[in-house]
C-alpha positions, 0 to 999 in steps of 0.5 A, a space after each residue: 483482452 480475450 481476443 488479444 490473448 491476454 489474461 485479465 488477472 495473475 490468479 483467479 478472482 478471490 484466490 490468494 494473489 488476487 489483490 493481495 497487497 491491497 488486502 493486506 494494507 486493509 488489514 493493517 489499517 483495520 487492526 492498527 486504527 479502525 478497530 483499536 479506536 472504535 467506537 467512531 463518533 463521526 465520519 470526519 474522525 474516521 477520515 482524519 485517522 485514515 489520513 494520519 495513518 497513511 502519512 505515518 505508514 508512507 513516511 514514518 514506519 520503518 519496513 525491514 523488507 526495504 532496509 528499515 527505511 519508510 516506503 516513501 524513502 525507498 520509493 525516492 531512492 528507486 526514482 533517483 537511481 540512474 538505472 531506473 532513469 535509463 530504463 524510462 528513456 
């Protein structure tokens, strides 16, 4: 990447923009599920709770930032938009 003049990241490692989305989602999960339901008795219980939360977050949670619809619906709307298909062609 250095030979091509490409920067590996938009910010410095560990900076406020480094993996910000992933850290936000992980923080939500920890606050809403992991810490609230602990202590966990089995690894399987953690796995199942994680799957439940991810399904709810993608298909059941209404996000104000995207028009009070679930993220999966916003993604489907984006993919079905005519200008999106034209850009991909």
